[in-house]
Backbone as JSON Lines, residues from 0, in Angstrom:
{"i":0,"aa":"M","n":[-5.56,23.46,3.79],"ca":[-6.18,22.01,3.52],"c":[-5.37,21.21,2.49]}
{"i":1,"aa":"I","n":[-5.03,19.45,2.52],"ca":[-4.45,19.09,1.55],"c":[-5.56,18.25,0.46]}
{"i":2,"aa":"M","n":[-5.19,17.98,-0.5],"ca":[-5.73,16.98,-1.47],"c":[-4.86,16.11,-1.8]}
{"i":3,"aa":"L","n":[-5.55,14.7,-1.48],"ca":[-5.31,13.89,-1.93],"c":[-5.04,13.2,-3.09]}
{"i":4,"aa":"F","n":[-4.37,12.89,-3.71],"ca":[-4.37,12.07,-5.2],"c":[-4.16,10.67,-5.21]}
{"i":5,"aa":"V","n":[-5.79,9.96,-4.73],"ca":[-5.77,8.76,-4.14],"c":[-4.96,7.67,-5.47]}
{"i":6,"aa":"D","n":[-5.3,7.38,-6.43],"ca":[-4.43,7.1,-7.61],"c":[-3.2,7.12,-7.09]}
{"i":7,"aa":"N","n":[-2.13,8.04,-7.19],"ca":[-1.3,8.04,-7.19],"c":[-0.07,7.8,-5.75]}
{"i":8,"aa":"I","n":[-1.12,7.5,-4.95],"ca":[-0.92,7.17,-3.59],"c":[0.15,5.77,-3.45]}
{"i":9,"aa":"A","n":[1.48,5.96,-3.02],"ca":[2.52,4.25,-3.43],"c":[2.1,3.51,-1.89]}
{"i":10,"aa":"Y","n":[2.06,3.9,-0.71],"ca":[1.77,3.54,0.65],"c":[1.98,4.99,1.75]}
{"i":11,"aa":"I","n":[0.72,4.29,2.48],"ca":[1.1,5.23,3.51],"c":[1.48,4.5,4.72]}
{"i":12,"aa":"M","n":[2.43,5.07,5.64],"ca":[3.15,5.28,6.55],"c":[3.02,5.67,7.8]}
{"i":13,"aa":"A","n":[2.76,4.83,8.96],"ca":[2.52,5.47,10.6],"c":[3.74,6.12,11.15]}
{"i":14,"aa":"D","n":[3.49,7.43,11.9],"ca":[4.88,7.84,12.45],"c":[4.2,8.5,13.72]}
{"i":15,"aa":"G","n":[3.87,7.72,14.7],"ca":[3.3,8.25,15.85],"c":[1.97,8.43,15.56]}
{"i":16,"aa":"N","n":[1.86,9.75,15.92],"ca":[-0.04,10.67,15.76],"c":[0.54,11.59,14.31]}
{"i":17,"aa":"Y","n":[1.51,11.03,13.69],"ca":[1.49,11.23,12.29],"c":[1.23,10.65,11.56]}
{"i":18,"aa":"T","n":[0.91,10.49,10.32],"ca":[0.75,9.56,9.16],"c":[1.61,10.26,7.67]}
{"i":19,"aa":"K","n":[2.44,9.57,7.29],"ca":[3.27,9.94,6.09],"c":[2.57,9.76,4.61]}
{"i":20,"aa":"I","n":[2.17,10.41,3.76],"ca":[1.91,9.76,2.57],"c":[2.93,10.03,1.86]}
{"i":21,"aa":"C","n":[3.42,8.87,0.65],"ca":[4.22,9.06,-0.28],"c":[3.49,8.44,-1.69]}
{"i":22,"aa":"Y","n":[3.89,9.65,-2.77],"ca":[3.34,9.16,-4.01],"c":[4.15,8.24,-4.77]}
{"i":23,"aa":"I","n":[3.63,7.61,-5.82],"ca":[4.33,7.01,-6.58],"c":[6.04,8.05,-7.6]}
{"i":24,"aa":"G","n":[5.48,8.87,-7.28],"ca":[6.17,10.08,-7.88],"c":[7.75,10.4,-7.4]}
{"i":25,"aa":"G","n":[7.17,10.22,-5.7],"ca":[8.43,10.69,-4.82],"c":[7.65,11.5,-4.13]}
{"i":26,"aa":"M","n":[6.4,12.29,-4.02],"ca":[6.57,13.39,-3.23],"c":[5.85,12.56,-2.25]}
{"i":27,"aa":"T","n":[6.04,13.56,-0.88],"ca":[5.83,13.25,0.24],"c":[4.74,13.99,1.28]}
{"i":28,"aa":"T","n":[3.58,13.66,1.91],"ca":[3.32,14.69,2.48],"c":[2.82,13.9,4.19]}
{"i":29,"aa":"V","n":[2.96,14.8,5.32],"ca":[2.76,14.38,5.91],"c":[1.24,15.06,7.39]}
{"i":30,"aa":"L","n":[0.5,14.02,7.36],"ca":[-0.84,14.47,8.34],"c":[-0.51,14.51,9.63]}
{"i":31,"aa":"S","n":[-1.35,15.3,9.86],"ca":[-1.24,15.45,12.17],"c":[-2.48,14.76,12.29]}
{"i":32,"aa":"F","n":[-2.72,13.33,11.54],"ca":[-3.39,12.29,12.11],"c":[-3.43,11.09,12.06]}
{"i":33,"aa":"G","n":[-3.65,9.95,13.06],"ca":[-3.23,8.68,12.85],"c":[-3.73,7.94,11.66]}
{"i":34,"aa":"I","n":[-2.57,6.77,11.33],"ca":[-3.21,5.96,10.47],"c":[-5.15,5.45,10.15]}
{"i":35,"aa":"S","n":[-5.07,5.05,10.92],"ca":[-6.88,4.58,11.19],"c":[-7.5,5.65,10.47]}
{"i":36,"aa":"K","n":[-7.42,6.75,10.6],"ca":[-8.25,8.06,10.08],"c":[-8.12,7.81,8.77]}
{"i":37,"aa":"V","n":[-6.43,8.06,8.09],"ca":[-6.32,8.0,6.5],"c":[-6.75,7.1,6.28]}
{"i":38,"aa":"E","n":[-6.78,5.67,6.69],"ca":[-7.54,4.78,5.92],"c":[-8.79,4.82,5.71]}
{"i":39,"aa":"T","n":[-9.29,5.57,6.68],"ca":[-10.97,5.79,6.56],"c":[-11.18,6.68,5.27]}
{"i":40,"aa":"L","n":[-10.27,7.36,5.52],"ca":[-10.9,8.85,4.24],"c":[-10.22,7.82,3.05]}
{"i":41,"aa":"V","n":[-9.27,7.12,3.07],"ca":[-8.81,6.59,1.51],"c":[-9.98,5.87,1.16]}
{"i":42,"aa":"S","n":[-10.37,5.14,1.76],"ca":[-11.39,4.35,2.07],"c":[-13.05,4.98,1.35]}
{"i":43,"aa":"A","n":[-12.84,5.91,2.18],"ca":[-14.23,6.34,1.74],"c":[-14.4,7.43,0.07]}
{"i":44,"aa":"S","n":[-13.57,7.52,-0.3],"ca":[-12.55,8.1,-1.69],"c":[-13.38,6.79,-2.32]}
{"i":45,"aa":"Y","n":[-13.87,5.6,-2.21],"ca":[-14.19,4.53,-3.34],"c":[-15.81,4.35,-3.29]}
{"i":46,"aa":"A","n":[-16.25,4.37,-4.2],"ca":[-17.55,4.64,-4.78],"c":[-18.2,2.96,-3.9]}
{"i":47,"aa":"D","n":[-19.48,2.95,-3.51],"ca":[-19.65,1.32,-2.76],"c":[-19.45,0.6,-3.91]}
{"i":48,"aa":"G","n":[-19.37,-0.59,-3.85],"ca":[-19.19,-1.57,-4.54],"c":[-18.19,-1.77,-5.44]}
{"i":49,"aa":"E","n":[-17.18,-0.58,-5.65],"ca":[-15.82,-0.49,-5.69],"c":[-14.77,-0.79,-5.14]}
{"i":50,"aa":"V","n":[-14.01,-1.96,-5.22],"ca":[-12.85,-2.39,-4.81],"c":[-11.55,-1.84,-4.29]}
{"i":51,"aa":"S","n":[-10.91,-1.03,-3.26],"ca":[-10.19,-0.35,-2.74],"c":[-8.56,-0.95,-3.11]}
{"i":52,"aa":"P","n":[-7.51,-0.44,-3.64],"ca":[-6.35,-1.33,-4.12],"c":[-5.52,-1.1,-2.94]}
{"i":53,"aa":"F","n":[-6.55,-0.57,-1.58],"ca":[-5.2,-0.14,-0.76],"c":[-5.42,-1.61,0.31]}
{"i":54,"aa":"V","n":[-4.18,-1.97,0.88],"ca":[-4.0,-2.92,1.66],"c":[-3.29,-2.76,3.11]}
{"i":55,"aa":"R","n":[-3.84,-2.67,4.09],"ca":[-2.96,-2.75,5.25],"c":[-2.16,-3.49,5.55]}
{"i":56,"aa":"L","n":[-1.1,-3.46,5.67],"ca":[-0.03,-4.14,6.28],"c":[0.64,-4.15,7.71]}
{"i":57,"aa":"G","n":[-0.06,-4.65,8.6],"ca":[0.61,-4.27,9.78],"c":[-0.23,-3.25,10.66]}
{"i":58,"aa":"R","n":[0.53,-2.97,11.35],"ca":[0.09,-1.57,12.18],"c":[0.16,-0.42,11.59]}
{"i":59,"aa":"S","n":[1.49,-0.46,11.23],"ca":[1.97,0.94,10.42],"c":[1.56,1.15,8.92]}
{"i":60,"aa":"V","n":[1.44,0.77,8.13],"ca":[1.65,0.24,6.77],"c":[0.65,0.29,5.75]}
{"i":61,"aa":"I","n":[0.17,0.67,5.16],"ca":[-0.74,0.39,4.33],"c":[-0.2,0.94,2.16]}
{"i":62,"aa":"I","n":[-0.5,-0.38,2.0],"ca":[-0.1,0.08,0.41],"c":[-1.26,-0.28,-0.4]}
{"i":63,"aa":"N","n":[-0.57,0.5,-1.93],"ca":[-1.64,0.38,-2.78],"c":[-1.14,-0.36,-3.84]}
{"i":64,"aa":"Q","n":[-1.93,-1.74,-3.81],"ca":[-1.23,-3.05,-4.46],"c":[-1.44,-2.77,-6.25]}
{"i":65,"aa":"W","n":[-1.47,-1.53,-6.69],"ca":[-1.88,-1.57,-8.23],"c":[-0.39,-1.02,-8.4]}
{"i":66,"aa":"F","n":[0.54,-0.82,-7.49],"ca":[1.61,-0.43,-7.78],"c":[2.82,-1.54,-7.38]}
{"i":67,"aa":"L","n":[2.14,-2.46,-6.78],"ca":[2.75,-3.9,-6.15],"c":[3.64,-4.58,-7.66]}
{"i":68,"aa":"Y","n":[5.23,-4.78,-7.24],"ca":[6.12,-5.19,-8.14],"c":[6.55,-6.18,-7.87]}
{"i":69,"aa":"D","n":[7.36,-6.15,-6.38],"ca":[7.59,-7.83,-5.69],"c":[7.93,-7.76,-4.55]}
{"i":70,"aa":"I","n":[8.1,-8.48,-3.72],"ca":[7.85,-9.47,-2.73],"c":[8.95,-10.24,-2.25]}
{"i":71,"aa":"N","n":[9.87,-9.48,-1.77],"ca":[11.27,-10.66,-1.3],"c":[11.35,-10.82,0.36]}
{"i":72,"aa":"V","n":[11.03,-11.88,0.24],"ca":[10.59,-12.1,2.08],"c":[12.19,-12.03,2.61]}
{"i":73,"aa":"L","n":[13.22,-12.94,1.94],"ca":[14.13,-13.06,2.62],"c":[15.67,-11.56,2.54]}
{"i":74,"aa":"K","n":[15.1,-10.67,1.54],"ca":[15.72,-9.54,1.62],"c":[14.71,-8.39,2.48]}
{"i":75,"aa":"Q","n":[13.48,-9.08,3.13],"ca":[12.61,-8.27,3.76],"c":[12.65,-6.7,3.33]}
{"i":76,"aa":"H","n":[12.71,-7.31,1.36],"ca":[11.74,-6.1,0.8],"c":[10.98,-6.11,0.01]}
{"i":77,"aa":"L","n":[10.01,-4.74,0.1],"ca":[8.29,-4.74,-0.78],"c":[8.5,-4.01,-1.6]}
{"i":78,"aa":"V","n":[8.25,-3.94,-3.2],"ca":[8.87,-3.12,-3.97],"c":[7.47,-2.8,-4.76]}
{"i":79,"aa":"L","n":[7.34,-1.49,-4.61],"ca":[6.29,-0.71,-5.39],"c":[7.02,0.2,-6.72]}
{"i":80,"aa":"S","n":[5.82,0.11,-7.73],"ca":[6.41,0.67,-9.18],"c":[5.1,0.86,-10.07]}
{"i":81,"aa":"D","n":[5.82,1.77,-10.68],"ca":[4.24,2.15,-11.61],"c":[4.99,1.0,-12.97]}
{"i":82,"aa":"C","n":[6.37,0.94,-13.33],"ca":[6.85,0.03,-14.42],"c":[7.2,0.79,-14.99]}
{"i":83,"aa":"M","n":[7.64,2.46,-15.17],"ca":[7.69,4.07,-15.76],"c":[9.25,3.66,-15.61]}
{"i":84,"aa":"K","n":[9.54,4.93,-14.59],"ca":[10.8,5.56,-13.47],"c":[10.45,4.97,-12.2]}
{"i":85,"aa":"N","n":[9.43,5.08,-11.96],"ca":[9.76,5.32,-10.09],"c":[9.31,3.93,-9.68]}
{"i":86,"aa":"T","n":[10.13,3.52,-8.76],"ca":[10.2,2.32,-7.88],"c":[10.79,2.76,-6.44]}
{"i":87,"aa":"I","n":[9.79,2.18,-5.21],"ca":[9.77,2.2,-4.03],"c":[9.66,1.5,-3.56]}
{"i":88,"aa":"T","n":[11.31,0.83,-2.74],"ca":[11.24,-0.36,-1.64],"c":[11.36,0.23,-0.35]}
{"i":89,"aa":"L","n":[9.98,-1.06,0.14],"ca":[9.83,-0.72,1.57],"c":[10.61,-1.9,2.9]}
{"i":90,"aa":"K","n":[11.07,-1.88,3.56],"ca":[11.97,-2.3,4.05],"c":[10.48,-3.02,5.01]}
{"i":91,"aa":"L","n":[10.45,-4.25,5.26],"ca":[9.01,-4.56,6.33],"c":[9.66,-5.75,6.96]}
{"i":92,"aa":"P","n":[9.09,-6.0,8.37],"ca":[9.51,-7.53,8.59],"c":[8.91,-8.89,8.0]}
{"i":93,"aa":"K","n":[10.03,-9.98,8.3],"ca":[9.2,-10.84,7.45],"c":[7.87,-11.79,7.45]}
{"i":94,"aa":"P","n":[7.84,-11.64,8.85],"ca":[6.68,-12.53,9.08],"c":[5.5,-11.74,8.23]}
{"i":95,"aa":"L","n":[5.15,-10.01,8.55],"ca":[4.03,-9.54,7.72],"c":[4.46,-10.1,6.22]}
{"i":96,"aa":"L","n":[5.69,-9.93,5.51],"ca":[6.22,-9.94,4.12],"c":[5.41,-11.68,3.46]}
{"i":97,"aa":"K","n":[5.74,-12.5,4.74],"ca":[5.48,-14.1,4.27],"c":[4.03,-14.0,4.39]}
{"i":98,"aa":"K","n":[3.07,-13.71,5.57],"ca":[1.72,-13.24,4.99],"c":[1.06,-12.89,4.37]}
{"i":99,"aa":"Y","n":[1.39,-11.9,3.9],"ca":[1.01,-11.07,2.89],"c":[0.82,-11.89,1.21]}
{"i":100,"aa":"K","n":[2.56,-12.41,1.02],"ca":[2.73,-12.72,0.19],"c":[2.02,-14.21,-0.14]}
{"i":101,"aa":"E","n":[1.81,-15.17,0.58],"ca":[0.68,-16.18,0.72],"c":[-0.68,-15.65,0.28]}
{"i":102,"aa":"L","n":[-0.87,-14.18,1.04],"ca":[-2.47,-14.36,0.92],"c":[-2.51,-13.58,-1.13]}
{"i":103,"aa":"V","n":[-1.06,-12.84,-1.4],"ca":[-1.08,-12.71,-3.22],"c":[-1.34,-14.03,-3.9]}
{"i":104,"aa":"S","n":[-0.83,-14.73,-3.68],"ca":[-0.38,-16.15,-4.05],"c":[-1.64,-16.53,-3.99]}
{"i":105,"aa":"K","n":[-2.56,-16.9,-3.36],"ca":[-3.83,-17.14,-3.4],"c":[-4.89,-16.76,-4.22]}
{"i":106,"aa":"S","n":[-4.55,-15.17,-4.08],"ca":[-5.97,-14.8,-4.6],"c":[-5.38,-14.4,-6.39]}
{"i":107,"aa":"T","n":[-4.16,-14.78,-7.03],"ca":[-3.55,-15.05,-7.72],"c":[-4.25,-16.31,-8.61]}
{"i":108,"aa":"I","n":[-4.08,-16.98,-7.63],"ca":[-4.31,-18.77,-8.27],"c":[-5.66,-18.83,-8.25]}
{"i":109,"aa":"K","n":[-6.71,-18.12,-7.5],"ca":[-8.07,-18.12,-7.69],"c":[-8.75,-17.36,-8.82]}
{"i":110,"aa":"K","n":[-7.93,-16.3,-9.44],"ca":[-8.33,-15.32,-10.08],"c":[-7.89,-16.44,-11.99]}
{"i":111,"aa":"N","n":[-6.87,-17.07,-11.73],"ca":[-6.22,-17.62,-13.02],"c":[-7.29,-19.08,-13.11]}
{"i":112,"aa":"E","n":[-8.03,-19.41,-11.74],"ca":[-8.71,-20.84,-12.18],"c":[-9.9,-20.42,-12.04]}
{"i":113,"aa":"L","n":[-10.06,-18.63,-12.24],"ca":[-11.6,-18.59,-13.02],"c":[-11.81,-18.74,-14.59]}
{"i":114,"aa":"C","n":[-10.47,-18.24,-15.04],"ca":[-10.1,-18.23,-16.47],"c":[-10.26,-18.97,-17.13]}
């Protein structure tokens, strides 16, 4: 049995029929089932009405938006950080990053309009 500490998960990545869980501190674990099953389990760990910080980017990556630090479309980098000592850089496709960056920008603008 493996215990997942959901609040510390930085990202989840598909690897064929397996799924790699990466924590912000650098620890990783591999599960023997697909990313869709992991996505369902992670979502179920949040109470009804509570918003999950996890967002799926394409078919193979789920990130924890609490750790989102930078999106660089040109370099194809998405940086996750706890703003202390741990930083993880993922190399992702430009179209995926561009679309996600637009969504993040729109949601940030909407939140700022409410203030």
